[in-house]
Residue, then its C-alpha position, 0 to 999 in steps of 0.5 A: m478524493d474523487e478521481a477527477d480531482r486526483q487527475l486534476l492535481r496530477r495535471c497541475r503538479v508541475r505548476l504547483v510545485g514551481e509556484l506554491q509558497v508552502d511556509p504560509l500554508w502550514d497554519a491554514l492546513l492545520t486550521r482546516e484540519l486537512f493535515t495533522p501536525d505529524m503529517i506536516e512534519d513529514i512533509q517538511r522533511a521530504g527530500s532535501g527539505s527545499r520548498r520544491d520538495q515540500a510542495r511536491q510532497l504536499i500535492i502528493d499527500l493531498e490526494t489522500r485527504g478525503s473528498q473535500a481536500l481540493p476545495l479546502f486546499i483552494s480555500c487555504l490558498e486564498d487565505t494565504g494570498q495565493d489567489t492566482l493559484a487558487s483561481f487556476l485550480r478552481t477554473s481548471s476544476h470547473a472546466a474538467k467537470w464540464n468538458p466532454e473530453t474529460v470522459r477519456s480520463l475515466n476510461l469510458m468506452p462505447v459498449v456494444l451489445g452483442p448478438e446474443l443479447l438481441r431479441e428476435v424482432k422484425q427488421d426495422p430500418l431504424k433499429p440495429t441488426p446483428g450486422k449493423l451494431t451501434p454503440v450504447v454509452v451509459g452516461p449523460e449525453e453531454l459526456w459523450p466523446a465527439k466521435l464514437r466508434p463502435e467496438v464489438l467486444r469478442p469473448e477473447a478480448p477483455r472488457p475495459g472493466d475486466i482490466g485493473s486500471g481503476g476504471f468505472s467498473d473497478v470503482r463500482a466493484q470496490e465501492r460494493w465491497r467497501g459498503n458491505a460489512n459482510l464482505a469487507y472489514v469496516l475501517d472507519a475509525d480515526p485513527c484506524g489503529h496502532c502501528l508498531i515498527i521494530n527497526n533493528v539495525n545494530f547487533c552485538l558482536e557476539s551475534g555475528l550479525s552485520t549492521r543493517t545499513g539502509s534499514n532506517i530508510d525503510c523505517e522512515k518510509l513505512q512510518r510516513r506511509f502508515r500515518l497517511l493511512h490513519f494509523v498511530v505509528d510507534v517506532k522502536g529501534d535496536l531491541t533484544a529478543k526479550q525487548m521485542v516480545q515485551a514491546l509486542t505484548e504491551l501493544a497487545r494489552r492496549d485497549h483497541g476497542a475503539l479502533d479497527c485494525c492493528v499493524v506490526v512491522i519487523l525490520s531485522h535479520g531473520c532465519q528459518a525456524s521450526h514451526l507448525q503454521l507460520p514459518g520464519a523467525v526474526y533476530g533481536t539485537d542480542g542474536c536471539p531469534v523470535s519466531v513469527e509464530r510466537i509474534v502472531n500468537i501474542f495477538n490471539g483472542t486470549g492475549c488481545p481480546s479487544l482485537g477480536g474479529k479485527p484485522k491484524l497485519f504483520f509485515i516482515q522484512a527479514c530473510g527466510g533463510d540463507q539460500k540465494d535465488y538465481g532465478f531461471e532464464v526468461v525471454s526478456t529481463s527487466p531493465e531494472d535488473r541492477t541499479p548502477g552503483s547499488d550495493s545490495e546485501p542480504d538480511a540472512a542468518p543460518f537456520q537454527e535446527g532443533p531445540g537449543a539456547f536460541d529456540q524457546p519452547d513457546a516459539v512454535s506454539t499453535l495459533p488458537t485461531a488463525s482468523d483475521i490475521f495477515v502475514s506478509y513476508s519479504t521473501f519466500p521461506g528459506f531464501v535471502s531478502w535483499r536490502d540496498t544500503k542506499s535506498g533500503s530494501w527491495y520489499v519496503e521500497t516497492l511496498d511503499g510505492v504500491f501503497e502510494q499509488w493503489a491503496h485508495s482503490e485496491d484491497l490488501q491482497t491485490l496490493l501485495l500481489r503487485v508488490a510480489n510481481a514488481v520485486s520478483v523482476k529486480g536484481i541479479y539474484k531474485q526475491s519473491p515476497g509472499c503472504l499467509n492470508f487468514l483474513r475473513k474479508k477483503l481489507f481496504f485501507k482508510t485513505 
């Protein structure tokens, strides 16, 4: 969906949520292939399941459904007798495209060509001089704002295109990356790939590990998010260490030849573990750890040849150890330091030192090749990862929000930088997500 349609939906969201009748729409949305049956089920379960919650989620998800999503949605409204809303959207869309004021939503600003770009010429009263610079606006004259005020861009002042605000320069840069197979992975397949989510909540008494209350909230968010990113999502819950390895091996042995990517999400307790390249381990429900290194190795060129040269993404929501990060004093603190009534607890477990019953020999084997692998950790190795029993983990909650807002325009590493920045200012105890990036190119999700 282009930016103009996206902004239009956001401006009209209040009226759409208030008036949209969703029940007659489901069949029309399926017929016009705007959504899949799984996506519609997710929308119907949004929030409390009320009409307003469903309408709100439908409008939000509509932004991810391609360049023709808005006109198709308007047709669905007309098909279901909601002509007033259809006419409202159609009129607003036409007005937005022809109203010069809409240029402001696209972050267009007059650009002044500095003196260093002006050639020496004989002074002419009709031509600009270094002392009297005039703005140069790129674009059709009908898109010019009513009043243009020249702004000289000095070296210390960042140009509009240098700021990650989603402006024209950003969009053009992203399109250049996406369109070059040598610089960005091609994610054109639909579905894009498989996504396996392992959600361990309940652990055996002998393990000494607590129930991970709130993890199901994380699981639901990620299941919905990766479906919207065109992945086929498979969720497996409460697996022992052996069952985890078996599920991962089954995924690796599938034929990924017609797909472009693969995602693995682990939600569990975790600990430190001996390693050569990738730190950390995650627990099965029997209290036995599986190292992150072993998990990644399952998808190497030997175990999963059909994913050769394709990105393999791993998201680990688990502790890297049992240290609590108290942070350090800064000038100002985040207003979100602590949510009233929240109940945060760690996904921590003691470090397993040396070989033993829990430390399997192949858990620390080296990676035959580290290319095309991206591992995102919810916390810095050795430290606690915090999870709110009511709203889910800080990491997943933030990841879902960042992906919703920015995945259509930013690459994976930039998205994860946003996540790390947002999570790092939360809470009394601190948490700093990080990643190990062995990708050879930029990765933009299919939205």
